[in-house]
PyMOL commands that place a pseudoatom at each C-alpha (Angstrom):
pseudoatom trace, name=CA, resn=MET, resi=1, chain=A, elem=C, hetatm=0, pos=[11.675, 39.544, 79.605]
pseudoatom trace, name=CA, resn=ARG, resi=2, chain=A, elem=C, hetatm=0, pos=[8.032, 38.988, 80.088]
pseudoatom trace, name=CA, resn=CYS, resi=3, chain=A, elem=C, hetatm=0, pos=[7.362, 38.420, 76.500]
pseudoatom trace, name=CA, resn=ALA, resi=4, chain=A, elem=C, hetatm=0, pos=[10.114, 35.739, 76.348]
pseudoatom trace, name=CA, resn=ILE, resi=5, chain=A, elem=C, hetatm=0, pos=[8.518, 33.948, 79.366]
pseudoatom trace, name=CA, resn=ALA, resi=6, chain=A, elem=C, hetatm=0, pos=[5.181, 34.019, 77.852]
pseudoatom trace, name=CA, resn=GLN, resi=7, chain=A, elem=C, hetatm=0, pos=[6.413, 32.676, 74.508]
pseudoatom trace, name=CA, resn=ARG, resi=8, chain=A, elem=C, hetatm=0, pos=[8.117, 29.835, 76.500]
pseudoatom trace, name=CA, resn=ILE, resi=9, chain=A, elem=C, hetatm=0, pos=[5.060, 29.013, 78.375]
pseudoatom trace, name=CA, resn=ALA, resi=10, chain=A, elem=C, hetatm=0, pos=[2.951, 29.009, 75.241]
pseudoatom trace, name=CA, resn=SER, resi=11, chain=A, elem=C, hetatm=0, pos=[5.507, 26.617, 73.462]
pseudoatom trace, name=CA, resn=LEU, resi=12, chain=A, elem=C, hetatm=0, pos=[5.311, 24.271, 76.445]
pseudoatom trace, name=CA, resn=GLU, resi=13, chain=A, elem=C, hetatm=0, pos=[1.582, 24.177, 76.380]
pseudoatom trace, name=CA, resn=ARG, resi=14, chain=A, elem=C, hetatm=0, pos=[1.575, 23.321, 72.731]
pseudoatom trace, name=CA, resn=ARG, resi=15, chain=A, elem=C, hetatm=0, pos=[3.775, 20.137, 73.284]
pseudoatom trace, name=CA, resn=VAL, resi=16, chain=A, elem=C, hetatm=0, pos=[1.743, 16.968, 73.067]
pseudoatom trace, name=CA, resn=VAL, resi=17, chain=A, elem=C, hetatm=0, pos=[2.546, 14.503, 75.842]
pseudoatom trace, name=CA, resn=GLU, resi=18, chain=A, elem=C, hetatm=0, pos=[2.865, 11.014, 74.301]
pseudoatom trace, name=CA, resn=PRO, resi=19, chain=A, elem=C, hetatm=0, pos=[1.445, 8.301, 76.440]
pseudoatom trace, name=CA, resn=LEU, resi=20, chain=A, elem=C, hetatm=0, pos=[3.602, 5.322, 77.439]
pseudoatom trace, name=CA, resn=VAL, resi=21, chain=A, elem=C, hetatm=0, pos=[2.796, 1.685, 77.201]
pseudoatom trace, name=CA, resn=LEU, resi=22, chain=A, elem=C, hetatm=0, pos=[3.422, -0.704, 80.038]
pseudoatom trace, name=CA, resn=THR, resi=23, chain=A, elem=C, hetatm=0, pos=[5.241, -3.936, 79.028]
pseudoatom trace, name=CA, resn=VAL, resi=24, chain=A, elem=C, hetatm=0, pos=[4.810, -6.980, 81.228]
pseudoatom trace, name=CA, resn=ASP, resi=25, chain=A, elem=C, hetatm=0, pos=[6.413, -10.506, 80.957]
pseudoatom trace, name=CA, resn=MET, resi=26, chain=A, elem=C, hetatm=0, pos=[4.217, -13.519, 80.156]
pseudoatom trace, name=CA, resn=SER, resi=27, chain=A, elem=C, hetatm=0, pos=[3.221, -13.879, 83.903]
pseudoatom trace, name=CA, resn=GLY, resi=28, chain=A, elem=C, hetatm=0, pos=[2.055, -10.236, 84.138]
pseudoatom trace, name=CA, resn=LEU, resi=29, chain=A, elem=C, hetatm=0, pos=[4.978, -8.933, 86.103]
pseudoatom trace, name=CA, resn=PRO, resi=30, chain=A, elem=C, hetatm=0, pos=[5.620, -5.341, 84.972]
pseudoatom trace, name=CA, resn=GLN, resi=31, chain=A, elem=C, hetatm=0, pos=[8.844, -4.761, 83.198]
pseudoatom trace, name=CA, resn=ALA, resi=32, chain=A, elem=C, hetatm=0, pos=[9.107, -1.259, 81.727]
pseudoatom trace, name=CA, resn=TRP, resi=33, chain=A, elem=C, hetatm=0, pos=[7.259, 1.703, 80.418]
pseudoatom trace, name=CA, resn=VAL, resi=34, chain=A, elem=C, hetatm=0, pos=[8.062, 2.090, 76.732]
pseudoatom trace, name=CA, resn=ALA, resi=35, chain=A, elem=C, hetatm=0, pos=[7.421, 4.774, 74.027]
pseudoatom trace, name=CA, resn=LEU, resi=36, chain=A, elem=C, hetatm=0, pos=[4.642, 4.179, 71.533]
pseudoatom trace, name=CA, resn=GLU, resi=37, chain=A, elem=C, hetatm=0, pos=[7.200, 3.586, 68.692]
pseudoatom trace, name=CA, resn=ASP, resi=38, chain=A, elem=C, hetatm=0, pos=[8.778, 0.759, 70.775]
pseudoatom trace, name=CA, resn=ALA, resi=39, chain=A, elem=C, hetatm=0, pos=[5.370, -0.765, 71.445]
pseudoatom trace, name=CA, resn=ILE, resi=40, chain=A, elem=C, hetatm=0, pos=[4.614, -0.730, 67.638]
pseudoatom trace, name=CA, resn=THR, resi=41, chain=A, elem=C, hetatm=0, pos=[7.951, -2.342, 67.088]
pseudoatom trace, name=CA, resn=TYR, resi=42, chain=A, elem=C, hetatm=0, pos=[6.964, -5.169, 69.422]
pseudoatom trace, name=CA, resn=HIS, resi=43, chain=A, elem=C, hetatm=0, pos=[3.849, -5.715, 67.416]
pseudoatom trace, name=CA, resn=ALA, resi=44, chain=A, elem=C, hetatm=0, pos=[5.633, -5.579, 64.055]
pseudoatom trace, name=CA, resn=LYS, resi=45, chain=A, elem=C, hetatm=0, pos=[8.174, -8.211, 65.217]
pseudoatom trace, name=CA, resn=GLN, resi=46, chain=A, elem=C, hetatm=0, pos=[5.226, -10.262, 66.456]
pseudoatom trace, name=CA, resn=LEU, resi=47, chain=A, elem=C, hetatm=0, pos=[6.593, -10.345, 70.041]
pseudoatom trace, name=CA, resn=VAL, resi=48, chain=A, elem=C, hetatm=0, pos=[3.287, -9.464, 71.708]
pseudoatom trace, name=CA, resn=ALA, resi=49, chain=A, elem=C, hetatm=0, pos=[1.673, -12.465, 73.389]
pseudoatom trace, name=CA, resn=TRP, resi=50, chain=A, elem=C, hetatm=0, pos=[-1.319, -10.603, 74.503]
pseudoatom trace, name=CA, resn=SER, resi=51, chain=A, elem=C, hetatm=0, pos=[-2.527, -7.083, 75.312]
pseudoatom trace, name=CA, resn=VAL, resi=52, chain=A, elem=C, hetatm=0, pos=[-5.075, -5.498, 77.667]
pseudoatom trace, name=CA, resn=GLY, resi=53, chain=A, elem=C, hetatm=0, pos=[-6.554, -1.965, 77.943]
pseudoatom trace, name=CA, resn=ASP, resi=54, chain=A, elem=C, hetatm=0, pos=[-7.897, 0.584, 75.468]
pseudoatom trace, name=CA, resn=ILE, resi=55, chain=A, elem=C, hetatm=0, pos=[-6.245, 1.290, 72.168]
pseudoatom trace, name=CA, resn=VAL, resi=56, chain=A, elem=C, hetatm=0, pos=[-3.685, 3.970, 72.843]
pseudoatom trace, name=CA, resn=ARG, resi=57, chain=A, elem=C, hetatm=0, pos=[-2.618, 4.800, 69.188]
pseudoatom trace, name=CA, resn=GLU, resi=58, chain=A, elem=C, hetatm=0, pos=[-2.932, 3.365, 65.750]
pseudoatom trace, name=CA, resn=PHE, resi=59, chain=A, elem=C, hetatm=0, pos=[-0.031, 3.703, 63.377]
pseudoatom trace, name=CA, resn=ARG, resi=60, chain=A, elem=C, hetatm=0, pos=[-0.726, 3.688, 59.590]
pseudoatom trace, name=CA, resn=GLY, resi=61, chain=A, elem=C, hetatm=0, pos=[1.917, 2.599, 57.184]
pseudoatom trace, name=CA, resn=GLY, resi=62, chain=A, elem=C, hetatm=0, pos=[2.046, 2.105, 53.392]
pseudoatom trace, name=CA, resn=TRP, resi=63, chain=A, elem=C, hetatm=0, pos=[-0.411, 0.834, 50.864]
pseudoatom trace, name=CA, resn=GLN, resi=64, chain=A, elem=C, hetatm=0, pos=[-0.445, -2.901, 50.089]
pseudoatom trace, name=CA, resn=ARG, resi=65, chain=A, elem=C, hetatm=0, pos=[-0.742, -4.517, 46.659]
pseudoatom trace, name=CA, resn=ASN, resi=66, chain=A, elem=C, hetatm=0, pos=[-4.477, -5.148, 47.263]
pseudoatom trace, name=CA, resn=GLY, resi=67, chain=A, elem=C, hetatm=0, pos=[-5.121, -1.473, 47.900]
pseudoatom trace, name=CA, resn=THR, resi=68, chain=A, elem=C, hetatm=0, pos=[-5.646, -1.719, 51.735]
pseudoatom trace, name=CA, resn=ARG, resi=69, chain=A, elem=C, hetatm=0, pos=[-3.515, 0.365, 54.052]
pseudoatom trace, name=CA, resn=SER, resi=70, chain=A, elem=C, hetatm=0, pos=[-1.357, -1.353, 56.620]
pseudoatom trace, name=CA, resn=ARG, resi=71, chain=A, elem=C, hetatm=0, pos=[-2.328, -0.516, 60.246]
pseudoatom trace, name=CA, resn=ILE, resi=72, chain=A, elem=C, hetatm=0, pos=[-0.937, -1.452, 63.626]
pseudoatom trace, name=CA, resn=ALA, resi=73, chain=A, elem=C, hetatm=0, pos=[-2.766, -0.511, 66.861]
pseudoatom trace, name=CA, resn=THR, resi=74, chain=A, elem=C, hetatm=0, pos=[-1.378, -0.913, 70.342]
pseudoatom trace, name=CA, resn=LYS, resi=75, chain=A, elem=C, hetatm=0, pos=[-3.087, -1.089, 73.661]
pseudoatom trace, name=CA, resn=SER, resi=76, chain=A, elem=C, hetatm=0, pos=[-1.984, 0.311, 76.924]
pseudoatom trace, name=CA, resn=ILE, resi=77, chain=A, elem=C, hetatm=0, pos=[-0.528, -3.049, 78.326]
pseudoatom trace, name=CA, resn=LEU, resi=78, chain=A, elem=C, hetatm=0, pos=[1.519, -5.531, 76.409]
pseudoatom trace, name=CA, resn=ALA, resi=79, chain=A, elem=C, hetatm=0, pos=[2.853, -8.901, 77.355]
pseudoatom trace, name=CA, resn=ILE, resi=80, chain=A, elem=C, hetatm=0, pos=[6.120, -9.516, 75.533]
pseudoatom trace, name=CA, resn=LYS, resi=81, chain=A, elem=C, hetatm=0, pos=[7.093, -13.101, 74.537]
pseudoatom trace, name=CA, resn=GLY, resi=82, chain=A, elem=C, hetatm=0, pos=[10.402, -14.409, 75.487]
pseudoatom trace, name=CA, resn=THR, resi=83, chain=A, elem=C, hetatm=0, pos=[12.931, -12.800, 77.821]
pseudoatom trace, name=CA, resn=ILE, resi=84, chain=A, elem=C, hetatm=0, pos=[13.493, -9.032, 78.312]
pseudoatom trace, name=CA, resn=PRO, resi=85, chain=A, elem=C, hetatm=0, pos=[17.066, -7.975, 78.817]
pseudoatom trace, name=CA, resn=GLY, resi=86, chain=A, elem=C, hetatm=0, pos=[17.353, -7.219, 82.525]
pseudoatom trace, name=CA, resn=GLY, resi=87, chain=A, elem=C, hetatm=0, pos=[14.099, -8.669, 83.357]
pseudoatom trace, name=CA, resn=HIS, resi=88, chain=A, elem=C, hetatm=0, pos=[13.202, -10.990, 86.332]
pseudoatom trace, name=CA, resn=PHE, resi=89, chain=A, elem=C, hetatm=0, pos=[15.083, -8.982, 88.728]
pseudoatom trace, name=CA, resn=HIS, resi=90, chain=A, elem=C, hetatm=0, pos=[12.029, -7.456, 90.496]
pseudoatom trace, name=CA, resn=THR, resi=91, chain=A, elem=C, hetatm=0, pos=[12.662, -5.929, 93.835]
pseudoatom trace, name=CA, resn=PRO, resi=92, chain=A, elem=C, hetatm=0, pos=[9.686, -6.142, 96.024]
pseudoatom trace, name=CA, resn=GLY, resi=93, chain=A, elem=C, hetatm=0, pos=[8.209, -2.836, 97.183]
pseudoatom trace, name=CA, resn=LEU, resi=94, chain=A, elem=C, hetatm=0, pos=[8.032, -3.906, 100.796]
pseudoatom trace, name=CA, resn=PRO, resi=95, chain=A, elem=C, hetatm=0, pos=[10.825, -6.012, 102.361]
pseudoatom trace, name=CA, resn=ASN, resi=96, chain=A, elem=C, hetatm=0, pos=[10.200, -8.400, 105.092]
pseudoatom trace, name=CA, resn=ALA, resi=97, chain=A, elem=C, hetatm=0, pos=[11.505, -5.928, 107.733]
pseudoatom trace, name=CA, resn=LEU, resi=98, chain=A, elem=C, hetatm=0, pos=[8.545, -3.664, 106.826]
pseudoatom trace, name=CA, resn=LEU, resi=99, chain=A, elem=C, hetatm=0, pos=[6.093, -6.341, 106.360]
pseudoatom trace, name=CA, resn=PHE, resi=100, chain=A, elem=C, hetatm=0, pos=[6.744, -7.997, 109.704]
pseudoatom trace, name=CA, resn=PRO, resi=101, chain=A, elem=C, hetatm=0, pos=[8.031, -5.467, 112.170]
pseudoatom trace, name=CA, resn=ARG, resi=102, chain=A, elem=C, hetatm=0, pos=[9.320, -6.859, 115.469]
pseudoatom trace, name=CA, resn=ALA, resi=103, chain=A, elem=C, hetatm=0, pos=[8.763, -5.086, 118.736]
pseudoatom trace, name=CA, resn=PRO, resi=104, chain=A, elem=C, hetatm=0, pos=[11.987, -4.134, 120.335]
pseudoatom trace, name=CA, resn=GLN, resi=105, chain=A, elem=C, hetatm=0, pos=[12.990, -6.682, 123.120]
pseudoatom trace, name=CA, resn=PRO, resi=106, chain=A, elem=C, hetatm=0, pos=[14.219, -5.306, 126.369]
pseudoatom trace, name=CA, resn=ARG, resi=107, chain=A, elem=C, hetatm=0, pos=[17.891, -5.847, 126.979]
pseudoatom trace, name=CA, resn=GLN, resi=108, chain=A, elem=C, hetatm=0, pos=[18.846, -8.152, 129.732]
pseudoatom trace, name=CA, resn=GLU, resi=109, chain=A, elem=C, hetatm=0, pos=[21.908, -7.241, 131.633]
pseudoatom trace, name=CA, resn=ALA, resi=110, chain=A, elem=C, hetatm=0, pos=[24.413, -9.712, 132.466]
pseudoatom trace, name=CA, resn=VAL, resi=111, chain=A, elem=C, hetatm=0, pos=[24.572, -10.092, 136.337]
pseudoatom trace, name=CA, resn=GLY, resi=112, chain=A, elem=C, hetatm=0, pos=[27.662, -12.109, 136.545]
pseudoatom trace, name=CA, resn=THR, resi=113, chain=A, elem=C, hetatm=0, pos=[30.122, -13.995, 134.489]
pseudoatom trace, name=CA, resn=PHE, resi=114, chain=A, elem=C, hetatm=0, pos=[28.949, -17.197, 133.142]
pseudoatom trace, name=CA, resn=ALA, resi=115, chain=A, elem=C, hetatm=0, pos=[31.764, -19.622, 133.350]
pseudoatom trace, name=CA, resn=PRO, resi=116, chain=A, elem=C, hetatm=0, pos=[31.126, -23.307, 132.672]
pseudoatom trace, name=CA, resn=GLN, resi=117, chain=A, elem=C, hetatm=0, pos=[30.825, -25.191, 136.000]
pseudoatom trace, name=CA, resn=VAL, resi=118, chain=A, elem=C, hetatm=0, pos=[32.983, -28.301, 136.253]
pseudoatom trace, name=CA, resn=THR, resi=119, chain=A, elem=C, hetatm=0, pos=[31.589, -30.904, 138.534]
for i in range(1, 119): cmd.bond("trace and resi %d" % i, "trace and resi %d" % (i + 1))
show_as sticks, trace
zoom trace
């Protein structure tokens, strides 16, 4: 039993955690965390308007006719051109009730009945 647990822990330690890339819209509003392959796909389809941050990974492809190897590098934050499906439905982290708390008002007891007076 102990050997199986030690082997499982060793296999988990060997796994490489792939970094994620943050995609934002053109105004800089965060949209989603995507895998590196998705980020490279945005680059290949020329959907990246601008990027910020350090280079996370460089993917190398095949050889071109002139003898150079194709390469695509992605940074940690990508602004995606156009609309992102499901985008622009950003829920603010703090609603107005939390931003502007109101002190509880003391309740006023009704002393009598308030009927309109006819004169």
